[in-house]
N, C-alpha and C positions, 0 to 999 in steps of 0.2 A: 482283437479285443476292443469293442466299442466302449468309450467312456463318455458318460453324460455328466456334465458339470452344472451344478445349480448354485448360484450365489443369491442369498436372500437375507432379509433382516433377521437378526437374532430374535428368538422368542417363541417359535413354534414348538409344539410338543414333540416328543419322540414318536408318539403315535401318528401325528400328522406327517412327520418326515418319513416314517416307514410306509405309510400309505402312498406318499408321493413317489418313493423309490419303486414300489410295486407298479404303480400306474405308468411311470416312465419306462420301466422294463417291459411291461406288457405292450405299450405303444411301439417301442423300438422293435420288439420281436415281431409284431404284426406287420410293420412297415418294411423291415429289412430281413426278417427271417433268421436272425441269429439265435443261438441257444441261450436260454436264460443264464446259465452258469458263466457265460462269456461276456455278459453285459454288466458293466460297472457303473454305479451311480455315486457321485461324490457331491455331498451337500456341505456348503460352507455357510455357517452362521456369521453374518457380518454385523457388528454393532452399528446401530443407526448413525452414530456420530462419525463413522468412517465411510459414509455413503453420501455422494453428491448427486443431485439431479439438476440438469440444466445449469451447471456451474454454481449451484447453491447447495450448501450442506443441508442434508435432509432435516437435521435438528432445527434449522432456521426457517424451514418452510411451514406454511400453515397446514394444519391437520386436514387431510382429505378423507371424506367418507369412503368406505370401501365400495367398490363397484358391485352392484347386485346383479344377480342372474336375471335375464329377461323372463317375464312371465310366460308360461306355456301358452301356445295359441289354442283357440277353441277347437281346432282340428285334431289336437293331440288327446 
């Protein structure tokens, strides 16, 4: 029984978490061949005030703009 564990900041919608669980399950199934029913995904919503990055609490760090996807190349 494979278990995929995801810790992320609290605040994403139930729809977003369901999509993440489906995508992770699909990827694991493609890579490892397990049946979907045996793949478990655990999502933990962690409050930002309980998360540190580089030894600094995330609430004390400057806000960073989200990373954007690269633009498609002209060949696509």
